[in-house]
MIRODREN-521744 format. One line per 2 residues: for each residue x, y, z of N, C-alpha, C, CB. Coordinates in steps of 0.1 Angstrom, whole numbers, plus 5000, padded with zeros to 4 digits. Glycine has a CB too. Layout:
BEGIN
X/Y/Z/X/Y/Z/X/Y/Z/X/Y/Z  ...
END
This chain:
BEGIN
4607/1316/3547/4613/1318/3534/4628/1317/3535/4608/1331/3527  4635/1310/3527/4649/1310/3526/4654/1313/3512/4655/1296/3531
4667/1316/3510/4672/1319/3497/4669/1308/3487/4687/1322/3497  4670/1296/3491/4668/1285/3482/4653/1283/3477/4673/1272/3488
4644/1289/3484/4630/1288/3481/4625/1298/3471/4621/1288/3493  4633/1307/3467/4629/1317/3457/4627/1311/3443/4639/1329/3456
4617/1316/3436/4615/1312/3422/4628/1313/3414/4603/1319/3416  4630/1303/3406/4642/1304/3398/4639/1311/3385/4648/1289/3394
4645/1323/3383/4642/1332/3372/4654/1336/3364/4635/1345/3377  4652/1339/3352/4662/1344/3343/4673/1335/3339/4668/1355/3350
4672/1322/3341/4683/1313/3338/4678/1301/3329/4690/1309/3350  4667/1302/3323/4662/1291/3315/4672/1287/3304/4648/1294/3309
4677/1296/3297/4686/1293/3286/4698/1286/3291/4690/1305/3278  4704/1291/3302/4716/1285/3308/4714/1272/3314/4722/1295/3319
4702/1270/3320/4699/1257/3326/4697/1246/3314/4686/1257/3334  4690/1250/3304/4688/1241/3292/4701/1237/3286/4679/1248/3282
4710/1247/3285/4724/1244/3279/4731/1234/3288/4732/1257/3278  4731/1237/3301/4738/1228/3310/4732/1214/3310/4737/1233/3325
4719/1213/3310/4712/1200/3310/4715/1192/3297/4697/1201/3313  4715/1199/3286/4717/1193/3273/4731/1187/3273/4716/1203/3262
4741/1193/3279/4754/1188/3280/4756/1176/3289/4764/1199/3284  4751/1177/3301/4753/1166/3311/4745/1154/3308/4751/1171/3325
4734/1156/3300/4726/1144/3297/4732/1136/3285/4712/1148/3293  4742/1142/3279/4748/1135/3268/4763/1135/3269/4744/1142/3254
4768/1127/3279/4783/1126/3280/4789/1120/3268/4787/1118/3293  4800/1122/3266/4811/1129/3273/4810/1144/3272/4825/1124/3267
4811/1151/3283/4809/1166/3283/4817/1172/3294/4794/1169/3285  4822/1184/3291/4829/1193/3301/4823/1207/3300/4845/1193/3297
4818/1211/3311/4811/1224/3312/4817/1233/3322/4796/1222/3316  4821/1245/3318/4827/1255/3327/4816/1266/3329/4840/1261/3320
4814/1269/3342/4804/1279/3345/4811/1291/3353/4792/1273/3354  4810/1302/3347/4818/1314/3352/4808/1325/3356/4827/1320/3341
4811/1331/3367/4803/1342/3372/4808/1348/3385/4789/1338/3373  4805/1360/3388/4810/1366/3400/4803/1361/3412/4809/1381/3399
4807/1365/3424/4801/1361/3437/4786/1365/3437/4808/1367/3449  4777/1356/3440/4763/1359/3442/4755/1359/3429/4762/1372/3448
4761/1356/3418/4754/1356/3405/4746/1344/3402/4764/1358/3394  4748/1333/3410/4739/1322/3409/4745/1309/3403/4727/1326/3400
4758/1308/3404/4764/1296/3399/4760/1283/3407/4780/1297/3400  4760/1284/3420/4756/1273/3428/4741/1269/3426/4759/1275/3443
4733/1280/3424/4718/1277/3422/4716/1270/3409/4710/1290/3422  4724/1274/3399/4723/1268/3385/4726/1253/3386/4732/1275/3375
4738/1250/3392/4742/1236/3393/4733/1228/3402/4756/1234/3397  4727/1235/3412/4718/1228/3421/4705/1224/3414/4715/1237/3433
4700/1233/3406/4688/1230/3398/4691/1219/3388/4683/1243/3390  4702/1219/3382/4706/1208/3373/4707/1195/3381/4719/1211/3365
4714/1195/3392/4716/1183/3400/4702/1177/3405/4725/1186/3412  4693/1186/3409/4680/1181/3413/4673/1175/3402/4672/1193/3419
4673/1180/3390/4667/1175/3378/4673/1161/3375/4668/1184/3366  4686/1160/3375/4692/1147/3372/4688/1136/3382/4707/1149/3371
4688/1140/3395/4685/1130/3405/4670/1126/3404/4687/1136/3419  4662/1135/3400/4648/1132/3398/4646/1122/3387/4639/1144/3396
4655/1122/3377/4654/1113/3366/4658/1099/3370/4662/1118/3354  4666/1098/3381/4670/1085/3387/4682/1078/3380/4658/1076/3386
4689/1071/3388/4699/1062/3383/4713/1068/3381/4695/1057/3371  4714/1081/3378/4727/1087/3375/4734/1093/3387/4725/1098/3364
4746/1089/3390/4753/1095/3401/4756/1110/3398/4766/1088/3404  4753/1118/3408/4756/1133/3407/4765/1136/3419/4743/1142/3407
4778/1138/3417/4788/1139/3428/4793/1153/3428/4799/1129/3426  4791/1160/3440/4795/1174/3441/4805/1176/3452/4782/1183/3444
4816/1183/3448/4827/1186/3457/4829/1201/3457/4840/1179/3454  4835/1206/3468/4836/1221/3470/4851/1224/3473/4827/1226/3481
4856/1234/3466/4869/1240/3470/4866/1249/3481/4876/1247/3458  4876/1250/3490/4874/1259/3502/4884/1270/3503/4875/1250/3515
4880/1281/3509/4889/1293/3509/4899/1292/3521/4881/1306/3511  4907/1282/3521/4916/1279/3531/4930/1285/3527/4917/1264/3534
4938/1290/3537/4951/1295/3534/4960/1283/3528/4958/1300/3546  4958/1271/3533/4965/1260/3528/4955/1248/3525/4977/1255/3538
4949/1248/3513/4938/1238/3511/4944/1224/3511/4932/1241/3497  4935/1215/3515/4939/1201/3515/4940/1196/3501/4928/1192/3523
4952/1189/3497/4953/1184/3484/4942/1174/3480/4967/1177/3482  4936/1176/3469/4925/1167/3464/4913/1168/3472/4930/1153/3463
4912/1178/3481/4900/1178/3490/4887/1178/3483/4901/1191/3498  4885/1187/3472/4872/1187/3465/4869/1174/3459/4872/1198/3455
4879/1167/3453/4877/1154/3447/4873/1143/3457/4889/1149/3439  4880/1143/3468/4876/1134/3479/4862/1137/3484/4886/1136/3491
4858/1150/3485/4845/1154/3490/4835/1148/3480/4844/1169/3490  4837/1149/3467/4827/1144/3457/4827/1129/3457/4831/1149/3444
4838/1122/3455/4839/1108/3453/4834/1100/3465/4853/1104/3449  4836/1105/3477/4831/1099/3489/4816/1095/3488/4834/1107/3502
4809/1103/3480/4794/1102/3479/4791/1091/3469/4788/1115/3475  4801/1084/3463/4798/1075/3452/4794/1061/3457/4810/1073/3443
4794/1059/3471/4792/1046/3477/4780/1038/3471/4791/1047/3491  4768/1045/3470/4756/1038/3466/4757/1032/3452/4744/1047/3466
4766/1037/3444/4767/1032/3430/4779/1023/3428/4768/1044/3421  4787/1020/3438/4798/1011/3436/4794/0996/3436/4809/1013/3448
4799/0988/3427/4796/0974/3427/4802/0967/3440/4801/0967/3414  4796/0956/3443/4800/0949/3455/4814/0943/3453/4790/0937/3458
4817/0939/3441/4831/0934/3438/4834/0937/3424/4832/0919/3441  4846/0934/3420/4851/0936/3407/4856/0950/3403/4839/0933/3398
4859/0958/3414/4865/0971/3411/4880/0969/3405/4866/0980/3423  4884/0977/3396/4898/0975/3391/4908/0978/3402/4900/0985/3379
4919/0971/3401/4930/0973/3411/4934/0987/3412/4941/0964/3407  4934/0995/3401/4938/1008/3401/4931/1017/3411/4937/1015/3387
4918/1013/3414/4910/1021/3423/4915/1020/3438/4895/1016/3423  4923/1010/3440/4929/1008/3454/4938/1020/3458/4937/0996/3454
4943/1027/3448/4951/1039/3451/4944/1050/3458/4958/1044/3438  4930/1049/3458/4922/1059/3464/4919/1056/3478/4909/1061/3456
4924/1046/3484/4920/1042/3498/4923/1053/3508/4928/1029/3502  4934/1060/3506/4938/1070/3516/4930/1083/3513/4953/1073/3515
4926/1085/3500/4918/1097/3496/4904/1095/3500/4919/1099/3481  4899/1083/3501/4885/1080/3504/4884/1071/3516/4877/1074/3491
4888/1075/3528/4888/1066/3539/4874/1060/3542/4893/1073/3551  4863/1068/3539/4850/1063/3542/4846/1051/3533/4840/1074/3540
4853/1049/3522/4850/1038/3513/4861/1028/3512/4847/1044/3499  4871/1030/3521/4883/1021/3520/4880/1006/3521/4893/1025/3531
4870/1003/3529/4867/0988/3531/4860/0982/3519/4858/0986/3543  4856/0991/3509/4850/0986/3497/4859/0986/3485/4837/0994/3494
4871/0991/3487/4881/0993/3476/4891/0982/3476/4887/1007/3477  4897/0979/3465/4908/0970/3464/4920/0974/3474/4914/0968/3450
4929/0966/3477/4940/0969/3486/4948/0980/3479/4948/0957/3489  4953/0989/3487/4961/1000/3482/4975/0994/3477/4964/1011/3493
4980/0999/3466/4992/0994/3460/5004/0998/3469/4995/0998/3446  5014/0991/3469/5026/0994/3477/5032/1007/3472/5037/0983/3477
5036/1016/3481/5042/1029/3477/5055/1027/3471/5043/1039/3489  5057/1032/3459/5070/1030/3453/5071/1041/3441/5072/1016/3447
5083/1045/3439/5086/1054/3428/5085/1069/3431/5076/1052/3417  5083/1072/3444/5083/1086/3448/5069/1093/3446/5093/1094/3440
5069/1106/3449/5057/1114/3449/5050/1115/3435/5060/1128/3454  5058/1117/3425/5052/1118/3411/5045/1105/3408/5063/1121/3401
5051/1094/3411/5045/1081/3408/5032/1079/3416/5055/1069/3411  5032/1084/3428/5020/1083/3437/5009/1091/3431/5023/1087/3451
5012/1103/3426/5002/1112/3420/4996/1105/3407/5008/1126/3417  5005/1099/3399/5000/1092/3387/4991/1081/3391/5012/1087/3379
4994/1073/3401/4985/1062/3405/4972/1068/3410/4992/1054/3416  4972/1079/3416/4959/1085/3421/4951/1090/3409/4962/1097/3431
4957/1096/3399/4950/1100/3387/4943/1088/3381/4959/1108/3378  4951/1077/3379/4946/1065/3372/4934/1059/3381/4957/1055/3371
4936/1060/3394/4925/1055/3403/4912/1063/3402/4930/1055/3417  4913/1076/3401/4901/1084/3400/4894/1081/3386/4905/1099/3401
4902/1081/3376/4897/1078/3363/4890/1064/3362/4907/1079/3352  4897/1054/3369/4891/1041/3369/4878/1040/3377/4901/1031/3375
4877/1047/3388/4865/1048/3396/4853/1054/3388/4867/1055/3409  4856/1065/3382/4846/1072/3374/4841/1064/3362/4851/1086/3369
4850/1056/3356/4846/1047/3345/4837/1037/3350/4859/1041/3339  4839/1031/3362/4831/1021/3368/4817/1026/3371/4837/1015/3381
4816/1039/3374/4803/1045/3378/4794/1046/3365/4804/1058/3384  4799/1046/3353/4791/1047/3341/4787/1062/3339/4779/1038/3342
4775/1064/3334/4771/1078/3332/4770/1085/3346/4757/1079/3325  4779/1095/3348/4780/1102/3360/4783/1116/3358/4791/1096/3370
4778/1125/3367/4781/1139/3366/4790/1143/3379/4768/1148/3366  4802/1148/3376/4811/1153/3386/4811/1168/3386/4825/1147/3385
4807/1174/3397/4806/1189/3398/4816/1193/3409/4791/1193/3402  4825/1202/3405/4834/1208/3415/4831/1223/3415/4849/1205/3411
4828/1228/3427/4824/1242/3428/4836/1250/3433/4812/1243/3438  4835/1263/3430/4845/1273/3435/4859/1270/3431/4843/1275/3450
4861/1268/3418/4875/1264/3414/4885/1276/3415/4874/1260/3399  4880/1288/3418/4890/1299/3421/4897/1296/3434/4882/1312/3421
4893/1287/3442/4900/1284/3455/4907/1270/3454/4890/1283/3466  4908/1264/3442/4913/1251/3441/4928/1250/3444/4911/1246/3426
4932/1239/3450/4946/1236/3453/4952/1231/3440/4948/1226/3464  4965/1232/3439/4973/1228/3427/4971/1214/3423/4987/1232/3428
4971/1205/3433/4970/1191/3430/4957/1187/3424/4972/1183/3443  4946/1193/3430/4933/1191/3424/4931/1196/3410/4922/1197/3433
4937/1208/3408/4936/1215/3395/4943/1206/3384/4942/1229/3395  4955/1201/3388/4962/1193/3378/4954/1180/3375/4976/1189/3383
4948/1174/3385/4940/1162/3383/4928/1165/3374/4936/1156/3397  4921/1176/3377/4909/1179/3369/4913/1183/3354/4902/1191/3375
4925/1189/3353/4930/1192/3339/4932/1179/3331/4943/1200/3339  4938/1169/3338/4940/1157/3331/4927/1150/3328/4949/1147/3339
4917/1150/3337/4904/1145/3335/4897/1152/3323/4895/1145/3347  4898/1165/3323/4891/1173/3313/4897/1170/3299/4892/1187/3316
4910/1168/3299/4916/1165/3286/4914/1151/3281/4931/1168/3287  4913/1142/3290/4911/1128/3287/4901/1121/3296/4924/1120/3287
4888/1125/3295/4878/1120/3305/4873/1106/3301/4866/1130/3305  4868/1099/3312/4861/1087/3309/4849/1089/3299/4856/1080/3322
4846/1079/3291/4836/1081/3280/4822/1086/3285/4835/1069/3273  4818/1082/3297/4805/1086/3302/4804/1096/3313/4798/1073/3307
4815/1104/3314/4816/1114/3324/4811/1128/3319/4830/1115/3330  4803/1135/3327/4800/1149/3325/4807/1156/3337/4785/1152/3325
4817/1165/3333/4824/1172/3343/4820/1187/3343/4840/1171/3340  4816/1192/3354/4811/1206/3356/4819/1214/3366/4796/1206/3359
4825/1225/3362/4833/1233/3371/4828/1247/3372/4848/1233/3366  4826/1252/3384/4822/1266/3386/4833/1274/3391/4809/1267/3395
4833/1287/3388/4844/1296/3393/4841/1310/3390/4857/1292/3385  4849/1319/3397/4848/1333/3395/4861/1337/3387/4847/1341/3409
4859/1342/3376/4871/1346/3368/4879/1356/3374/4867/1350/3354  4873/1366/3381/4880/1377/3387/4889/1372/3399/4871/1388/3391
4886/1360/3404/4893/1355/3416/4904/1345/3413/4883/1349/3426  4905/1342/3400/4916/1333/3396/4930/1341/3397/4914/1328/3381
4940/1333/3399/4953/1340/3399/4956/1348/3386/4965/1330/3402  4963/1358/3387/4966/1366/3374/4971/1358/3363/4976/1377/3377
4965/1360/3351/4969/1354/3339/4969/1338/3340/4983/1358/3335  4959/1333/3347/4957/1319/3349/4943/1315/3345/4960/1315/3363
4941/1304/3337/4928/1299/3334/4923/1291/3345/4928/1292/3321  4910/1287/3345/4904/1279/3356/4911/1266/3358/4890/1277/3353
4917/1260/3347/4924/1247/3349/4939/1249/3349/4919/1238/3337  4943/1261/3349/4957/1263/3351/4965/1263/3338/4963/1254/3360
4959/1259/3327/4966/1258/3314/4955/1260/3303/4974/1245/3312  4959/1263/3291/4950/1264/3280/4942/1251/3279/4957/1268/3267
4929/1252/3277/4921/1240/3276/4912/1240/3264/4912/1238/3289  4912/1229/3257/4903/1228/3246/4895/1214/3248/4910/1228/3232
4882/1214/3244/4875/1202/3246/4881/1191/3237/4860/1205/3241  4882/1179/3243/4888/1168/3236/4879/1164/3224/4890/1156/3245
4884/1158/3214/4876/1154/3203/4865/1145/3207/4885/1146/3193  4853/1148/3202/4841/1140/3205/4834/1144/3218/4845/1126/3206
4840/1153/3225/4833/1157/3238/4824/1169/3235/4844/1161/3248  4813/1169/3242/4804/1180/3242/4807/1190/3254/4789/1176/3243
4798/1199/3256/4800/1208/3267/4799/1223/3263/4814/1206/3273  4802/1232/3272/4800/1246/3269/4807/1254/3280/4785/1250/3269
4809/1267/3277/4813/1277/3287/4802/1286/3289/4826/1285/3282  4796/1286/3301/4784/1293/3305/4788/1305/3314/4773/1284/3312
4787/1317/3309/4790/1329/3316/4777/1335/3321/4798/1339/3308  4775/1335/3334/4762/1340/3340/4763/1356/3340/4760/1335/3354
4752/1362/3336/4750/1376/3336/4740/1380/3346/4746/1381/3322  4740/1393/3350/4730/1398/3359/4716/1395/3354/4732/1413/3363
4707/1394/3364/4693/1394/3360/4688/1407/3354/4684/1391/3373  4678/1406/3346/4672/1418/3340/4662/1424/3349/4666/1415/3326
4658/1437/3347/4647/1443/3355/4635/1434/3355/4644/1457/3350  4632/1428/3344/4620/1419/3343/4621/1407/3352/4617/1415/3328
4634/1401/3352/4636/1390/3361/4634/1393/3375/4650/1384/3358  4640/1405/3379/4638/1409/3393/4624/1412/3397/4647/1422/3396
4616/1417/3387/4602/1419/3390/4595/1406/3392/4595/1427/3378  4598/1396/3384/4592/1383/3386/4596/1377/3399/4596/1374/3374
4608/1378/3403/4613/1373/3415/4606/1379/3427/4628/1376/3417  4604/1393/3427/4597/1400/3437/4582/1396/3438/4599/1415/3436
4576/1395/3427/4562/1391/3426/4559/1378/3432/4556/1392/3412  4568/1368/3429/4566/1355/3434/4568/1354/3449/4576/1345/3427
4577/1363/3454/4580/1363/3469/4571/1371/3477/4594/1368/3471  4566/1382/3472/4558/1391/3480/4544/1393/3476/4565/1404/3480
4541/1388/3464/4527/1390/3460/4523/1404/3456/4517/1385/3470  4511/1409/3461/4506/1422/3456/4514/1434/3460/4492/1424/3462
4522/1433/3471/4530/1444/3475/4542/1446/3466/4535/1443/3489  4545/1437/3457/4557/1438/3448/4553/1447/3436/4562/1424/3443
4552/1460/3438/4548/1469/3428/4559/1471/3418/4543/1482/3434  4557/1477/3407/4568/1481/3398/4578/1490/3405/4562/1488/3385
4573/1499/3414/4583/1508/3421/4592/1500/3430/4575/1518/3429  4587/1490/3437/4595/1481/3445/4605/1473/3437/4586/1472/3454
4600/1468/3426/4609/1460/3417/4620/1468/3412/4601/1453/3406  4617/1481/3408/4627/1490/3403/4637/1493/3414/4620/1503/3398
4632/1495/3426/4642/1498/3437/4651/1486/3440/4634/1502/3450  4645/1474/3439/4653/1462/3441/4664/1460/3430/4644/1449/3441
4660/1463/3418/4670/1462/3407/4681/1473/3409/4663/1464/3394  4677/1485/3413/4687/1495/3415/4697/1492/3425/4680/1509/3418
4692/1486/3436/4701/1482/3447/4710/1470/3443/4693/1478/3460  4704/1460/3436/4712/1448/3433/4719/1448/3420/4702/1437/3433
4715/1457/3411/4720/1457/3397/4719/1443/3391/4735/1461/3397  4709/1436/3395/4706/1423/3389/4714/1411/3395/4709/1423/3375
4721/1414/3406/4728/1403/3413/4718/1395/3422/4740/1409/3422  4715/1383/3419/4705/1375/3426/4707/1375/3441/4704/1361/3421
4719/1374/3446/4722/1373/3460/4717/1385/3468/4737/1372/3463  4719/1397/3462/4715/1409/3469/4700/1411/3468/4722/1421/3462
4694/1408/3456/4679/1409/3455/4672/1400/3464/4675/1407/3440  4677/1388/3465/4670/1378/3474/4672/1381/3489/4676/1364/3471
4683/1386/3493/4685/1390/3507/4676/1402/3510/4699/1393/3510  4675/1411/3501/4665/1423/3503/4651/1417/3505/4666/1433/3492
4647/1408/3496/4634/1403/3497/4632/1395/3510/4631/1393/3485  4642/1388/3515/4641/1381/3528/4639/1391/3539/4653/1373/3530
4646/1402/3538/4644/1413/3549/4630/1418/3549/4655/1424/3547  4625/1421/3537/4612/1427/3536/4601/1417/3541/4608/1431/3521
4603/1404/3537/4594/1394/3542/4594/1392/3557/4597/1380/3535  4606/1393/3563/4607/1392/3577/4601/1404/3584/4621/1391/3581
4602/1416/3579/4596/1428/3585/4580/1427/3584/4600/1441/3577  4575/1423/3573/4560/1420/3572/4552/1432/3578/4557/1407/3579
4540/1429/3582/4531/1438/3589/4525/1449/3582/4539/1443/3600  4527/1450/3568/4521/1461/3561/4517/1456/3547/4530/1473/3561
4506/1462/3542/4503/1460/3528/4504/1473/3520/4489/1454/3527  4509/1484/3528/4511/1497/3521/4523/1496/3512/4513/1508/3532
4520/1497/3499/4530/1495/3489/4541/1506/3490/4524/1495/3475  4538/1518/3493/4548/1528/3494/4556/1527/3506/4541/1542/3494
4550/1521/3517/4558/1519/3529/4568/1508/3527/4548/1515/3540  4565/1498/3519/4574/1487/3516/4586/1493/3508/4568/1476/3508
4584/1501/3499/4595/1508/3492/4604/1516/3501/4590/1516/3480  4597/1523/3510/4604/1532/3519/4613/1523/3528/4595/1540/3528
4608/1511/3533/4616/1502/3541/4628/1497/3534/4607/1491/3546  4626/1494/3521/4637/1489/3513/4648/1499/3513/4632/1485/3499
4645/1511/3510/4655/1521/3509/4662/1523/3523/4649/1535/3504  4656/1520/3533/4662/1522/3547/4669/1510/3552/4651/1525/3556
4669/1499/3545/4676/1487/3550/4691/1488/3548/4671/1474/3542  4698/1480/3556/4713/1481/3556/4718/1473/3544/4719/1475/3569
4731/1473/3542/4738/1465/3532/4735/1450/3534/4753/1468/3531  4730/1443/3524/4727/1429/3525/4740/1421/3531/4723/1423/3512
4737/1412/3539/4748/1404/3546/4757/1397/3536/4741/1393/3555  4751/1392/3525/4759/1385/3515/4769/1394/3508/4751/1378/3505
4765/1406/3506/4774/1416/3500/4785/1420/3509/4766/1429/3495  4782/1422/3522/4792/1426/3532/4802/1415/3533/4786/1428/3546
4798/1402/3533/4807/1391/3534/4816/1390/3521/4799/1378/3536  4810/1392/3510/4818/1391/3497/4829/1402/3497/4809/1393/3485
4825/1414/3502/4835/1425/3502/4846/1422/3512/4829/1438/3506  4842/1417/3524/4852/1414/3535/4861/1403/3530/4845/1410/3547
4856/1393/3523/4864/1382/3518/4874/1387/3508/4855/1371/3512  4870/1396/3499/4880/1400/3489/4890/1409/3495/4872/1407/3478
4886/1418/3504/4896/1427/3510/4906/1419/3518/4889/1437/3520  4901/1408/3525/4911/1400/3533/4921/1394/3524/4903/1388/3540
4917/1389/3512/4927/1384/3502/4936/1395/3497/4920/1378/3490  4931/1407/3495/4939/1418/3491/4950/1422/3501/4931/1430/3488
4946/1422/3514/4956/1425/3525/4967/1415/3526/4949/1427/3538  4963/1402/3523/4974/1392/3524/4984/1394/3513/4967/1378/3522
4980/1399/3501/4989/1400/3490/4995/1415/3489/4983/1397/3477  4988/1425/3494/4993/1439/3494/4992/1445/3507/4985/1447/3483
4998/1440/3518/4996/1445/3531/5000/1459/3533/5003/1436/3541  5009/1464/3525/5014/1478/3527/5005/1489/3521/5027/1479/3521
4994/1485/3514/4986/1495/3507/4972/1496/3513/4986/1492/3492  4970/1491/3525/4956/1491/3530/4950/1506/3531/4956/1485/3544
4958/1515/3536/4953/1529/3537/4950/1535/3524/4963/1537/3545  4959/1534/3514/4956/1540/3501/4944/1534/3494/4968/1539/3493
4943/1521/3495/4931/1514/3488/4918/1518/3495/4933/1499/3488  4919/1519/3508/4906/1523/3516/4902/1536/3512/4909/1522/3531
4911/1546/3511/4907/1560/3508/4902/1561/3494/4919/1569/3509  4908/1554/3484/4904/1554/3470/4890/1548/3469/4913/1547/3461
4887/1537/3476/4874/1530/3475/4863/1538/3481/4875/1516/3481  4866/1545/3492/4856/1553/3499/4853/1567/3494/4859/1554/3514
4862/1571/3484/4860/1584/3479/4846/1586/3472/4871/1587/3468  4839/1596/3475/4826/1598/3469/4828/1599/3454/4819/1611/3474
4820/1593/3446/4822/1593/3431/4808/1593/3425/4830/1581/3427  4807/1599/3414/4793/1601/3408/4787/1588/3404/4795/1610/3396
4795/1577/3401/4789/1565/3397/4785/1556/3408/4799/1557/3389  4790/1559/3421/4785/1552/3432/4773/1559/3438/4797/1550/3443
4762/1557/3432/4750/1565/3436/4744/1561/3449/4740/1564/3425  4746/1549/3454/4740/1544/3466/4750/1544/3478/4734/1530/3463
4745/1548/3489/4753/1548/3501/4757/1533/3505/4746/1554/3513  4750/1523/3501/4754/1509/3504/4767/1506/3499/4743/1500/3498
4772/1512/3488/4786/1510/3483/4796/1512/3494/4789/1519/3471  4796/1524/3499/4806/1528/3508/4804/1522/3522/4806/1543/3510
4792/1519/3526/4789/1512/3539/4795/1498/3538/4774/1512/3542  4793/1491/3527/4798/1478/3526/4814/1478/3526/4794/1471/3513
4820/1487/3520/4835/1487/3520/4840/1491/3534/4840/1497/3509  4833/1501/3540/4837/1506/3553/4836/1494/3563/4829/1517/3558
4826/1486/3562/4825/1475/3571/4836/1465/3569/4811/1467/3569  4839/1462/3557/4850/1453/3554/4864/1458/3558/4850/1449/3539
4866/1471/3557/4879/1477/3560/4880/1479/3575/4880/1490/3553  4869/1480/3583/4869/1482/3597/4877/1495/3599/4876/1471/3605
4873/1505/3591/4878/1519/3591/4890/1523/3599/4868/1527/3595  4900/1529/3592/4911/1536/3599/4909/1550/3594/4925/1530/3595
4916/1560/3600/4914/1574/3597/4916/1576/3582/4924/1583/3604  4907/1585/3576/4909/1588/3562/4921/1597/3560/4896/1595/3556
4929/1594/3550/4941/1602/3548/4943/1603/3533/4953/1595/3555  4954/1609/3529/4957/1611/3515/4959/1597/3509/4970/1619/3513
4954/1595/3497/4955/1582/3491/4968/1580/3484/4944/1580/3481  4972/1567/3482/4984/1564/3475/4982/1565/3460/4989/1550/3479
4991/1571/3453/4989/1572/3438/4989/1558/3432/5000/1580/3432  4997/1548/3438/4996/1535/3432/4983/1528/3434/5007/1526/3438
4977/1530/3446/4964/1524/3449/4953/1531/3441/4961/1525/3464  4954/1545/3442/4943/1552/3436/4942/1551/3421/4944/1567/3439
4954/1551/3414/4954/1550/3400/4950/1536/3395/4968/1553/3394  4950/1526/3404/4946/1513/3400/4932/1510/3403/4955/1503/3408
4924/1519/3409/4910/1517/3411/4903/1521/3398/4905/1525/3424  4901/1512/3389/4896/1515/3376/4882/1511/3374/4905/1507/3365
4877/1515/3362/4863/1512/3359/4861/1497/3355/4858/1520/3348  4849/1492/3357/4846/1479/3354/4832/1479/3348/4847/1469/3365
4827/1467/3345/4814/1466/3338/4802/1468/3346/4813/1452/3331  4803/1467/3360/4791/1468/3368/4790/1481/3375/4791/1456/3378
4778/1484/3380/4776/1497/3387/4770/1495/3401/4767/1505/3378  4764/1506/3406/4762/1509/3420/4764/1499/3431/4748/1512/3420
4754/1494/3437/4755/1488/3450/4765/1476/3451/4742/1483/3455  4766/1468/3441/4774/1456/3442/4788/1457/3436/4766/1445/3435
4792/1469/3432/4805/1469/3425/4817/1464/3433/4807/1483/3420  4817/1466/3446/4829/1462/3454/4829/1447/3456/4829/1469/3467
4818/1440/3454/4819/1426/3455/4827/1419/3444/4805/1420/3455  4831/1427/3434/4838/1421/3423/4853/1424/3424/4833/1427/3410
4858/1429/3435/4872/1432/3436/4881/1419/3436/4875/1439/3450  4892/1421/3429/4901/1409/3428/4909/1408/3441/4912/1411/3416
4909/1396/3447/4915/1394/3460/4930/1392/3460/4909/1384/3467  4936/1389/3448/4950/1385/3449/4957/1389/3436/4952/1370/3451
4968/1396/3437/4976/1398/3425/4972/1410/3417/4976/1386/3417  4960/1415/3419/4956/1427/3411/4948/1436/3420/4947/1422/3399
4948/1448/3417/4941/1458/3425/4926/1457/3424/4946/1472/3422  4918/1461/3434/4904/1461/3433/4900/1472/3423/4897/1464/3446
4887/1470/3418/4882/1479/3408/4869/1484/3412/4882/1472/3394  4866/1496/3407/4853/1502/3409/4846/1504/3396/4854/1516/3416
4835/1510/3396/4827/1511/3384/4825/1525/3379/4813/1504/3386  4827/1527/3366/4824/1539/3359/4813/1537/3348/4837/1546/3354
4804/1529/3351/4793/1527/3341/4798/1522/3328/4785/1539/3339  4794/1527/3317/4798/1523/3304/4809/1532/3298/4786/1523/3295
4813/1542/3306/4824/1551/3301/4837/1544/3302/4823/1564/3308  4847/1551/3296/4861/1546/3297/4866/1547/3311/4870/1553/3287
4875/1538/3315/4881/1538/3328/4888/1552/3331/4890/1527/3330  4886/1557/3343/4894/1569/3347/4900/1566/3360/4884/1581/3347
4914/1568/3361/4920/1566/3374/4915/1575/3384/4935/1567/3372  4913/1570/3397/4908/1578/3407/4919/1585/3415/4899/1570/3417
4931/1581/3413/4942/1587/3421/4951/1596/3413/4949/1576/3427  4947/1603/3403/4956/1611/3395/4955/1626/3399/4952/1610/3380
4963/1634/3394/4964/1648/3396/4963/1652/3411/4952/1655/3389  4953/1660/3415/4953/1664/3429/4951/1653/3439/4942/1674/3430
4946/1641/3434/4944/1630/3443/4957/1623/3447/4934/1620/3437  4968/1625/3439/4980/1617/3441/4990/1626/3450/4987/1614/3428
4987/1625/3463/4995/1634/3472/5004/1626/3481/4986/1642/3480  5001/1613/3483/5009/1606/3493/5022/1601/3487/5001/1594/3498
5033/1603/3494/5046/1599/3490/5048/1584/3493/5057/1607/3497
END
C-alpha cells in the first residue's frame, strides 16, 4: 500500500468543480490549501481523468523549494512534455524564442531569434513564445504546482498568461496561502478572471470525521472500528497526509485483528514522517528570515498549552528544532505565537516560513499571546 493507492474521499465537490472548469476552456483555476491537505492529489485525479478521455495535453510543472530557483523552471518542466502534441512543421516563428528554455525540443522548434533589445525584450519574446506554443496545442491544461515557491520570472509570465490566456487554455495553479510572501497574492498582483473566462478559486478544507472513517475502512477493512477512525481523526484533524501515513504504519505493522490492539498501536506511533518534514521545512524558512529568534520561538512553541492535547505536537516541533536548552522566551517571539483555525497534532505544519511568525492553535477562541505577563522575561 502507498499513499497514492488510498481511496479518494471527501473531495467530490472540489473535483467536480475543477473538472467542469478545465473541460470548458478558457479557464483559470486557483487551488489553495496547507501542506498535506491534498492539492496534488486533487490535480492528479483531474489529470488522470483528462488523460483517460484522450487527446488533450495535460502539462504539469513544479516549483521547487530552492534558495535560488531557476527562472521559468516550472514552465520549462511543463512545456517539455508537450512533444507528442507538436505538429511536424508550421510552428509560429515566435515559438523559436523557447529554444533555450526547452532544450529537449529545440530540434523541433523554429530557429531562435537573434538576441536584441536587452533583457526586457528577451523576456517579452519568451512570453510571446509560450503563448504561441500553448495556442498551437489547442485545448490544453497547464498545471503549475507549489506556487508558493515560484520564482519571480515564472510568476510574472503566469500572471500575463492568466490575464490574457490563449482561447483554449485551462490554467491550474496550486499553492499554500500561508507560505506566500507577506501581503502578496499567488500571482504577485491583484488578479481578476478575464472577460469570458471560466474558472474558480478552490480552497481545500480538512476531511470530516466521516471522510476519515471511510478512508480507514477502505484501507483496513474490519479492524477500522469507529474508535480507530475517531483516533485517526483526532491525530490528523482531518489532514489527509497525516491520516494516510498513520494508516500506512498500521498496515505495515499488521499481524492482529484485535480491534482494541490496533487503536492502542495507533496511540503509540510516532509523529508521521510527512508532518515532521513539513515542520522542519517551515522552521528552516523561519531561521533564514529570523535567525536571531530561534531560542525564543522554540520555547514558545514547546510550551505546554491546553489546546495542544497531543504529545505529537511538541515531538514534531522538537524534531524540527533539534533542541537547544529551554530558556526564557523572547517577548517578541512569544507574543507572536497566536491562535489559528486548526488544532492539535497538525497545527505546527501551518507555520509561516518567511516574513511572519509561526502560529499555534487556540481552537475557536480568540487569539491569546503566549509570551505576555510572566512569560515575557527575556531582555
